[in-house]
C-alpha positions, 0 to 999 in steps of 0.5 A, a space after each residue: 422301321 418295323 416289319 409286319 406280317 399276317 396270314 389268314 388261312 382259307 383252306 383248312 389243310 393249311 392250318 397245321 402249317 400256320 406256325 411254320 409259314 408265319 415263321 418264314 414270313 417273320 424272318 424275312 422282316 429281320 432287316 426291318 426289325 432286329 430288336 425284338 419279335 412277336 407273334 399272335 396265334 389264333 388257335 385251339 379254342 378254350 373249352 366252353 366256359 373257359 378262357 385262355 390267358 398267356 403270361 410271360 416271365 423271365 424266370 420259368 423253370 420246372 419248380 416255378 411251373 409247379 408253384 404257379 400251378 398250385 397257386 392258380 389252382 388255389 385261386 381258380 379251382 383248376 387250370 391247365 398250363 402249357 409252357 412255351 419257352 418263357 411264356 405260359 398259356 393258362 386255361 382258366 374257368 370263366 372270363 379270361 379278362 377277369 382272370 388276367 386282371 386277377 393274375 396280374 394282381 396276385 402274381 406280380 412276377 408275371 406279365 399278361 400278354 393276351 387273354 381270350 378264347 383263342 389268342 396266344 401272344 409270344 414276344 421277346 427281345 432278339 433277332 426274329 430267327 432266334 425268337 422263332 426258334 425259341 418258341 418252336 413255332 414250326 408245326 404250330 397249328 391255327 386259323 390265322 396269325 400276326 407277327 411283328 419285328 421291331 426296330 425301337 425308335 419310340 421306346 425301350 428295347 424290352 420284351 414288354 415293349 415288343 409287339 403284338 399288343 393286346 388290350 381286349 379279349 382276342 384283340 391284338 394290334 401290330 403297328 409300323 409308324 408313329 402316333 403324335 397324340 398317343 399321350 392325350 389318348 392314353 389319359 382319356 382311355 385310362 379314365 375309361 378303364 383301359 389298362 396299359 403296361 407300357 408307354 408304347 404308342 402302339 399299345 394306345 392304338 390297341 387300347 383305343 380299338 378295345 374302347 370303341 368296341 366296348 362302346 358298341 362299335 363293330 370293328 369297321 366302325 372302330 377303324 373308321 373312328 381311328 382314322 378320325 382320332 389317331 394322329 400320325 402315320 401308321 400301318 396297322 394289322 389287327 387280329 380278332 377272334 375270327 379274322 384280321 384287318 389292315 388299315 393305313 393312315 390317309 397319307 400311307 407313307 409306311 409300306 404294306 402289301 396284300 396278297 390273296 389266293 383261294 387258300 390264304 390271305 396275307 399281308 406284309 411290309 414287303 413282298 419278300 415275306 409273302 413270296 415264302 407262301 405256297 402258291 404266292 406266284 399265283 396270288 392277286 397282289 396289291 398295295 392297300 389304299 390309304 385310309 381304306 379298311 380291309 377285313 377278312 373273317 368275322 
């Protein structure tokens, strides 16, 4: 029983409030997931020719930040670091995925949480309100975001098992439910070059979408294929560089609500999260249909 929230801004004036609004939504899902929480923020595109890699370490301090700066400068020539609690957003020249793989190989004390042009993922063990406060999300700007609160039933209560999961450039997934064939899919995807950090079934779902996209599918094609190949029950919210998507399995036993106004689109496991948003009382509200793909943005 996990909690999912998502927010896509249609009105530019809401973008400076993205972190604040998502935080209020996420806290409402605390009862559904008290073990850990995480957010994927789409914000501040890297400079042209650069990428962003977000990493996590349990032992960050000023000395380790200086050491990290020096070692990364030696590898990439010049990078910029932005620390948020025990995560660091690194802007690097060149391809973000290639940089992420290099960082994983040369800095084994760091765990990569995301890579791309605009995505930043922060996640941690603990109550959602504590995670939100730790990462100081109030006032963080951006175009859209996803969040997840976790009640661990399939794997350990650790930071690395927390959602969101990102396995491709600017792609992330949060999941409420359980997949029954994830071990078989994991082996297949690893043979196709997809990398995994955990044994979490949700990371396999993210990896599956990354693989389909790498084969030339667009997001809708990839999600249609997921309906065929992913066995289990699930509600997915998927973030992309330009928007987000929602998909429930054909039985749709896990809860989900969608709402839309002229200013925003939102989804959540329960309406009480959406009720925190400005203008929610005037929103069009509906339950997403089973095996139906909903997308916004690019």
